[in-house]
N, C-alpha and C positions, 0 to 999 in steps of 0.2 A: 105576381109572384108565381102563381101556378103556370103561367106561360113559360117563365124562365126555366123551371124544373123540367116542364115538357120538353123544352128546346135541348136541355142538358141530356135527357133520356135517349133522344133519338140517335146521336152519334154512338152512344154506347150500345144501343140495339143494333145498329148496322155493323159495328165491329163484331159483336157477337154472331151475327148471321154470317159475316164473313169468315170468322173463325170456324164455324160449323161447316160451311161450304169447303173450306180449305181441308178440313179433316176428312170430309166424304171423298174429295178428290185424291188425296193421299191414300185413303183406305181403298178406293176403287183401284188405283194404280198398283198397289201391293198385291190385291187380289188378282188382278190381271196378270202381273208378272209371275205369280205362283201358278196360275193356270196355264200361261204359255209355257213355262218350264215343264209342267206335268204332261202337257199334251205332245210335247215333242220328245220326251223321253220314255222308254219302255223299260219295265222291270221284270227281272227273272222271278216271277212269281206267279204261277199259273192260277192261283186261288183268287186273284184280282178279276179274272174274266167275269164280265157281267155285273160286278158289284156296283159300277158307276151308275146304274140305272134304277137300283133298288132303293127302298126305303120310302119314308112318308115325305111330304112336301118340304118340311123343314130340313130333312136329311138331303134332299135332292138340291134344294137351295143352296145349302152349304157347299155340296160338291160342285155346283155350277160356278160358285165364286171362288172356291179355293182350289178346284181342278181335281178330277178323278185321277187315280193312278191306273195306268194300262199295263197289262203284262205283255212281254214280247211274244208275238204270234209264233206258233209252233206248227210243224208239218202234221197234218191229220190224215192225210190221204196221199198215196202216191198213184201215178199213172198206171193204167191196166196195160198199156203197151210198152214195148221194150224202149229203154232210155239210157243215156250216160249222164253221169254228174259232171258238170263243168264249174270250175272254179276260176274266177277272174279276179285279178288283184287291182284295187284301187290305188290312187296316189298315195295315200296315207298308210298303205300296207295292209289294209283290212281286205278280207275276201268277200267276194259276191258270189252266191252259190245259185247254179241253175240246172235245169234239166234240158237235155236235148234228144230229140226223137226223129227218127226217119220214118217216112211212109212206107208201106209195103210195095207200093208201085213206084214208077218213075216220078220224081218229084217235080212239081210245077214251080216251086219257090219256097220261101221260108217266112214263117210268121213268128216274130218275137213278141213275147207277152208280158204285161206287166200289171200286177194286182192293185188293190186299193189300200188306203190306210188301215193299219192294224190287221191286215190279211197276210197272205203269204202265196207262193206259187201252187200250194196244194188246193187253193180255192179255184184254180183255173184248169184243172185237169179235165173236166168235161168239155170245155170249150177246145182245149189242145186236142182231145181225141177226135173231135169233129174236124177240126182243120186238118188233122192227119189223114182222117178218112176221105177229105176232098182231095188229098194228094199233095199236101204240104208238109215239109219239115216244120217242127216246132221247137221253140226255146222258151221255156218258162222260167223267169227270172225273180228271184228274192231280192227286192230293194234293200238297201242298208237298214239295219236294225229289225228287219223281218225275217221270219223263218230261220233258214240256216246261214243267212249272211251275217258277217260280223257287225258290231256296233250297237249302241243302245239309243242313238238319237237319230230322228227324222226332222227333215226341213219341210215336210208335207208337199213335196214335189218340186221344190226350188232348185235344190243341188243335186237331185237324184239323176239329172242328165248325165252325170258321169257313168252311171250304170247303164244307161241306154246306149251311150257311146261305146263302152266297152263291149256289150253283147253285139251290137251292130258291126263292130270291127271284127269280132271273132267269126260272125257268120260270113262277112265279106272276105276274110282271109281264106275261106273254103272256096273261093270263086264263085260265090252266089251273086247274082245280078238282081234277081227278083225278090227284094226283102220288104216285107211289110211289118208294121209296127201295130199292135193292138193293145189298148189299155182300158181298164175300168176305173172309174172314179178318180182317185189320185193317180193312178197309173195312166189315165187318159190325159191328165194335165201335164204329166212328165213327158208324155209322148208329143204333146203340142208344144211345149217349151223346147224340147230337144230339136225339133224341126225348125223352129222359129229362130233359134240362135245358130243355126248352121252345124250343129253337132253330127247330124246324120242327114242322108238324102235317100229316103226310102221311095219304094215305087208307089206307096200310098199308105194311109194310116186309118184305123177304125177306132174311133173315140166312143165309149159308152159311159154315160152318167157323169160327164165331168162337171166339177162345180165351176161357177163363174170366176170366182176369185177366192183369195185366203179369207177375206173378210165375210163373203157370202157363205162360205162353208161354216164359219162361226157364228153367223147369224142362224144357220139351220140348226146348229147345236142348241142354241138357246130356244129356237121356235119349236123344236120337237118336244122339248121339255115344259112348253107353256110358260116361258119367262120373256121379259122385254129383250130385244135383240140388241139395242143400244142403250148404253155405251159400252156394254159388254163385248161386242164384236169389234168395235173400232179400238178399243184399248188392248184387247188381247193381240189382235193383228199387229199393232205397233211394237208390242212387248216381243212377240215371236220374232220379228225382224231384228230388234235390238239384241236380243240374245243368240240369234243365229247369224248374224253378220250380213243382213240383207233388208232391202226396203220391202217390209210386209205388205204395204199398200200397193206395191208394183206387181205383186205376184197375182197375176191375172190372166186367166185363160182366154179372155177377150183379147188382151193385148198380144198374147202369143198368136192367136188365130189370125191376127191381121198379117202375119209374116209367114204363113204356111204356104208353101210353094208346090205342094203335090196334092193329088187326088184324096178327098177325105169322106168317109162315111162316118156320121155322127148320129148315134142312136141314144134313145131316152126312154124312161118309163113315165107314162102319163100319170100314175099315182105315186110318184116319187116325192117324199116329203122333204128329203134333204136336198134335192137339186130340183128347183121349180122350173117349169116350162119356160118362163120369162128368161131364166138364165140360159137355157139351151138355145133359145130364139136369138139371144145377143150374141153367143158364141158363133152360131151359124152364120148370121149376117156379117159378122167380122171377117169371115173366111173369104179371100179374094178369089175372083174367078168363077167359072162354071162348073169345074170339076169336084163337085160336092153334092152330097145326098143327105137328106134328114129324114129319119125314119123313126116313128113313135110306136110304142107297144101299150096298148090301152089298158091292159090288166096289170101291168109291171110297176112295182115300186122301186127302191134302191136295191136291186137284187140281179141275179143272173138272169138276163133276158132270153138266153137259150132254154133255161129251165121253164120259163113262163110260156114261150111260144116257140118250140123247137123248129117247126117246119119254116116259119117265117124268118128265124134267125139264120137258118142254113141257106135258105134262097137268097136272102139278102146279102150275107157276108160272102157267100159263094160266088154270086154274080160280081160283086165288087172286086174280088180277088182275080177272077178271070179277065175281067175287062181292063185291069191295070197291069198285067203281067208284063215283065220286060223280057225280051228276047235275047238269047246269047249266053 
């Protein structure tokens, strides 16, 4: 009799466990969908700045799974050199805002610059000033939903190739032959993708601190807060793709690197907690040919490499630009 009762309880127990697991799966996906939406949308509320990392462990956990709200980045600094404001129109009618500056001497070429996620062109003014002193024209671009550019939504580097192409075409229309692209973090990913899909054909590209893939970037967000990286990264990657209209798992810098057909300078910070050295190695290995160079900065994290080691940065980037200049 007891054996019969026991046998009846087992199916009921399995059903209960199944319902619990199904509920957790649904809950995880709801949380992932909310996080994906908030991560790709910016809000016109400066008071949100920095709030996503504050609070105790319970508050941080809640924010991890529901998604923090990020304010749209603002312009905090303008160049010390003379510049013009350039506005380029995207296909949907939204404007892309950029700064364009000429060197004091005869120009050797032009460097078009792209910032990271939640930043703006104002974060690149020191690098721009340095390129200008080297003898290059500079163009600092606010990607969509950043700085003074229109929009509230980012695709974290997937669709921003449109901005790269617009800026490239603008410089090319001036008769410039020696055009270089420089990008940091998300900006570096955008640059890699733009070259890979054939949107632009620069003389060379400089990539600093690029994440390996959208999923690796999301793993880093969880890792930095001390939380399990999966299934958080996997689910949010999928939902970002669903909500933004592309395959989130295919948004991979490694895949883009395989199709790069121009000289590349890849730079990283050895103390970077957001982009691991293994990610950088994977990207570098994927770049075909021998016209590539990998340079590490031992004391740098996920930050401006110029500010950490000015002399090395100037020497490395300056040499790369000179070696790959196009004549005519």
